[in-house]
C-alpha positions as CSV (number, residue, x, y, z in Angstrom):
1,X,31.0,23.6,17.8
2,X,31.4,21.6,20.4
3,X,30.0,18.9,22.0
4,X,27.9,19.6,24.8
5,X,28.5,15.9,26.3
6,X,31.0,13.8,26.5
7,X,29.5,11.3,24.3
8,X,31.0,10.2,20.8
9,X,29.3,12.7,18.2
10,X,28.0,10.8,15.0
11,X,26.6,13.2,11.7
12,X,24.2,11.1,9.7
13,X,24.3,12.7,6.1
14,X,21.6,11.7,3.7
15,X,20.5,12.4,0.7
16,X,16.8,11.4,1.8
17,X,15.3,11.2,5.3
18,X,18.5,9.4,7.1
19,X,16.7,7.1,9.0
20,X,18.4,3.8,7.7
21,X,21.6,5.2,8.6
22,X,20.5,6.2,12.4
23,X,19.0,2.2,12.8
24,X,22.1,0.5,11.9
25,X,24.2,3.5,13.9
26,X,21.6,2.6,16.6
27,X,21.8,-1.3,15.8
28,X,25.3,-1.0,16.0
29,X,25.6,1.3,19.3
30,X,24.3,-1.3,21.2
31,X,26.7,-3.6,21.1
32,X,28.9,-1.2,23.0
33,X,27.3,-2.1,26.5
34,X,24.3,0.4,25.6
35,X,26.4,3.1,24.9
36,X,25.1,6.4,23.9
37,X,25.7,8.6,21.2
38,X,25.1,12.1,20.1
39,X,23.3,11.7,16.8
40,X,23.0,14.9,14.8
41,X,20.7,14.0,11.7
42,X,21.1,16.1,8.6
43,X,18.6,14.9,6.1
44,X,17.6,16.0,2.3
45,X,21.5,17.0,1.6
46,X,21.5,18.0,-2.3
47,X,24.4,20.3,-2.2
48,X,28.0,20.3,-1.6
49,X,28.1,23.6,0.7
50,X,26.0,21.7,3.6
51,X,28.7,18.7,3.0
52,X,31.6,20.9,3.8
53,X,29.7,22.4,7.0
54,X,28.9,18.8,8.4
55,X,32.6,17.6,7.5
56,X,34.2,20.9,9.2
57,X,31.7,20.2,12.4
58,X,32.3,16.7,13.0
59,X,36.6,17.3,12.3
60,X,36.3,20.1,15.6
61,X,34.2,17.8,17.7
62,X,36.3,14.6,16.7
63,X,33.2,12.9,15.3
64,X,32.4,10.5,12.8
65,X,30.0,10.8,9.9
66,X,27.7,8.0,8.7
67,X,26.3,8.4,5.5
68,X,23.4,7.3,2.5
69,X,24.2,9.1,-0.2
70,X,23.3,7.6,-3.4
71,X,23.8,10.3,-5.8
72,X,27.8,9.8,-7.5
73,X,28.7,13.4,-7.5
74,X,28.1,14.2,-3.1
75,X,28.9,10.7,-3.0
76,X,32.7,11.2,-4.1
77,X,32.5,14.9,-3.1
78,X,31.7,13.4,0.5
79,X,34.5,11.3,0.4
80,X,37.1,13.9,-0.5
81,X,36.4,16.6,1.8
82,X,36.4,13.7,4.7
83,X,39.9,12.9,3.5
84,X,40.7,16.3,3.6
85,X,40.1,16.9,7.1
86,X,40.8,13.5,8.5
87,X,37.2,12.7,9.4
88,X,36.2,9.0,9.5
89,X,33.5,8.3,6.9
90,X,31.1,5.3,6.9
91,X,29.6,4.1,4.3
92,X,26.2,2.7,5.3
93,X,24.7,1.8,1.7
94,X,27.5,1.6,-0.3
95,X,29.1,-2.1,0.2
96,X,25.4,-3.4,-0.3
97,X,24.6,-1.2,-3.9
98,X,27.8,-2.8,-4.8
99,X,27.4,-6.4,-4.0
100,X,23.8,-6.2,-5.3
101,X,25.6,-4.2,-8.8
102,X,27.3,-7.0,-9.0
103,X,24.3,-9.6,-8.5
104,X,21.8,-7.7,-10.5
105,X,24.0,-7.5,-13.4
106,X,23.4,-3.4,-13.9
107,X,24.2,-0.7,-11.8
108,X,21.6,1.0,-9.3
109,X,19.7,3.8,-10.5
110,X,20.9,6.0,-8.1
111,X,17.9,7.9,-6.9
112,X,17.5,9.6,-3.2
113,X,14.3,8.5,-1.5
114,X,13.5,5.5,-3.2
115,X,13.3,3.4,0.5
116,X,10.5,5.8,1.5
117,X,8.6,5.7,-1.6
118,X,8.7,2.2,-1.4
119,X,7.7,2.3,2.2
120,X,4.7,5.1,0.9
121,X,3.3,2.4,-1.5
122,X,2.9,0.1,1.7
123,X,1.5,2.1,3.8
124,X,-1.5,3.1,1.1
125,X,-1.9,-0.9,0.6
126,X,-2.5,-1.8,4.2
127,X,-4.8,1.6,4.5
128,X,-6.7,0.2,1.4
129,X,-6.8,-2.9,3.2
130,X,-8.1,-1.8,6.3
131,X,-10.6,0.4,4.7
132,X,-12.3,-3.0,3.0
133,X,-12.5,-4.5,6.2
134,X,-14.1,-1.5,7.3
135,X,-16.7,-0.9,5.0
136,X,-17.4,-4.7,4.1
137,X,-21.0,-5.7,3.6
138,X,-22.8,-2.5,3.5
139,X,-21.1,-2.0,7.0
140,X,-21.1,1.8,7.0
141,X,-22.8,3.6,3.9
142,X,-20.8,6.6,4.6
143,X,-17.5,4.7,3.3
144,X,-19.0,4.3,-0.3
145,X,-18.3,8.3,-1.2
146,X,-14.6,7.6,0.1
147,X,-14.1,4.4,-1.5
148,X,-12.3,4.2,-5.0
149,X,-14.6,1.5,-6.3
150,X,-17.9,0.2,-5.0
151,X,-19.2,-3.2,-5.6
152,X,-22.8,-4.3,-4.9
153,X,-24.7,-7.6,-5.9
154,X,-26.5,-10.8,-4.3
155,X,-24.6,-12.6,-1.5
156,X,-22.0,-14.8,-2.7
157,X,-20.9,-13.1,-5.8
158,X,-17.0,-12.4,-4.3
159,X,-17.8,-9.3,-3.2
160,X,-16.1,-9.5,-0.4
161,X,-13.3,-11.6,-1.3
162,X,-12.7,-9.1,-4.4
163,X,-12.8,-5.9,-2.3
164,X,-9.5,-7.8,-0.3
165,X,-8.0,-8.6,-3.6
166,X,-8.4,-5.0,-5.3
167,X,-7.5,-3.3,-2.0
168,X,-4.0,-5.1,-2.3
169,X,-3.6,-3.1,-5.4
170,X,-4.2,0.1,-3.3
171,X,-7.6,0.2,-4.2
172,X,-9.9,1.6,-1.2
173,X,-13.1,-0.7,-1.9
174,X,-16.4,-1.0,0.0
175,X,-19.1,-3.2,-1.2
176,X,-23.1,-3.1,-0.8
177,X,-25.2,-6.7,-0.6
178,X,-28.4,-6.2,-2.6
179,X,-31.5,-8.0,-0.7
180,X,-35.3,-7.2,-1.8
181,X,-36.2,-6.7,1.5
182,X,-33.4,-4.1,1.8
183,X,-33.8,-0.5,0.7
184,X,-30.2,0.4,-0.4
185,X,-28.2,3.1,0.9
186,X,-29.2,6.7,-0.6
187,X,-25.4,7.4,-1.1
188,X,-25.2,4.5,-3.7
189,X,-27.3,7.0,-6.0
190,X,-24.7,9.6,-5.4
191,X,-21.9,8.0,-6.6
192,X,-20.5,8.6,-9.9
193,X,-21.4,6.0,-12.3
194,X,-17.4,5.0,-13.2
195,X,-16.9,4.3,-9.4
196,X,-20.0,1.6,-8.9
197,X,-19.9,-1.9,-10.3
198,X,-22.6,-4.6,-10.5
199,X,-22.2,-8.3,-10.2
200,X,-24.0,-10.7,-11.5
201,X,-24.0,-14.4,-11.7
202,X,-26.2,-17.8,-13.6
203,X,-28.8,-18.5,-11.0
204,X,-27.9,-22.5,-11.3
205,X,-24.4,-21.6,-10.2
206,X,-25.2,-19.1,-6.9
207,X,-27.5,-22.1,-6.1
208,X,-24.7,-24.4,-5.8
209,X,-22.3,-22.2,-4.5
210,X,-24.9,-21.1,-1.6
211,X,-25.9,-24.5,-0.5
212,X,-22.5,-25.5,-0.5
213,X,-22.2,-22.6,1.9
214,X,-25.1,-23.8,4.0
215,X,-23.3,-27.1,4.3
216,X,-20.2,-25.8,5.8
217,X,-22.3,-24.2,8.3
218,X,-24.0,-27.2,9.2
219,X,-27.5,-25.7,7.9
220,X,-29.7,-28.3,5.8
221,X,-29.6,-27.0,1.7
222,X,-33.6,-26.4,1.5
223,X,-33.4,-23.2,3.5
224,X,-34.7,-20.0,1.8
225,X,-31.3,-18.9,0.9
226,X,-30.5,-21.7,-1.8
227,X,-34.0,-21.9,-3.0
228,X,-34.0,-21.0,-6.7
229,X,-37.1,-19.1,-6.9
230,X,-35.6,-16.9,-3.7
231,X,-32.3,-16.6,-6.0
232,X,-34.1,-15.8,-9.1
233,X,-36.1,-13.0,-7.3
234,X,-32.8,-11.9,-5.6
235,X,-31.0,-11.4,-9.1
236,X,-34.1,-9.7,-10.6
237,X,-34.2,-7.0,-7.8
238,X,-30.2,-6.4,-8.1
239,X,-30.3,-5.6,-11.8
240,X,-32.9,-3.0,-11.4
241,X,-31.1,-1.5,-8.6
242,X,-28.0,-1.8,-11.2
243,X,-29.9,-0.1,-13.8
244,X,-31.3,2.8,-11.6
245,X,-27.3,3.4,-10.2
246,X,-26.5,3.2,-14.1
247,X,-23.6,1.2,-13.3
248,X,-21.8,-1.4,-15.7
249,X,-22.4,-5.3,-14.7
250,X,-19.3,-8.2,-14.6
251,X,-20.8,-11.6,-15.3
252,X,-18.5,-13.7,-12.0
253,X,-20.4,-16.8,-13.3
254,X,-17.2,-19.5,-13.9
255,X,-14.5,-16.5,-13.4
256,X,-11.9,-16.9,-10.5
257,X,-11.7,-13.8,-7.9
258,X,-8.3,-12.5,-10.3
259,X,-9.9,-12.6,-13.2
260,X,-12.9,-10.5,-12.3
261,X,-10.3,-7.9,-10.4
262,X,-8.3,-8.0,-13.7
263,X,-11.5,-6.8,-15.3
264,X,-12.4,-3.9,-13.0
265,X,-8.9,-2.9,-12.9
266,X,-8.8,-2.7,-16.5
267,X,-12.4,-0.9,-16.3
268,X,-10.5,1.7,-13.3
269,X,-7.9,2.3,-15.4
270,X,-9.8,3.5,-18.6
271,X,-12.1,5.3,-16.4
272,X,-15.2,2.7,-15.6
273,X,-15.6,3.0,-19.1
274,X,-16.7,-1.2,-19.9
275,X,-17.0,-2.9,-23.5
């Protein structure tokens, strides 16, 4: 094997994707007046034969090998093989793992792909947050059938903050406001019972919350929105809808969002059963 250009050849060996090593290499290369390198990535290395072939190829083109091999057996084999053939190697993660071992007082797991798994968790969280925003306040009932959890209740029963909190736990949550004058979306009655959760609240507390909301908007507290008779009408209507759906109901009176969310998470883990 020969280099197809005058650029230095850098082989990347990784028992995962190899993105970490490539990022470091490109960052380091930028310190040499933007000099380019012929970077050849060999991901998901799990056998000694691949290591032997890469070391041989690096020796032929006078290249170097950068690696992120966390499996001890393959890590040590690479060092021995490179030393035997006179190939320079750079351990991207080794010094940091050694430093963190001292800091944490224990050895690393040495499992390939853990960073990738953490990235997947992050992107699932982002996806769930975007879902919660898109399907907040009944904006698009089509999202109900795609949701992990659907929250229903009258206005100011914490549906939106609960949706966002649960989204940070990687659950796709949609919520639907229940208003007597508006027929609930038909998708609501197509859901498995365990996916839907009703939220209710004591009338007096809801009255206080709505009054404060009106004040923050510069509106009079005498508006129908905060009228106790209207509130009782809404709560009665929402209870009828919840019974029709057959979903469990949580009273959010005097509960923090985190407390209600933990109840929902526990219900979700137990398949929607509420005791």
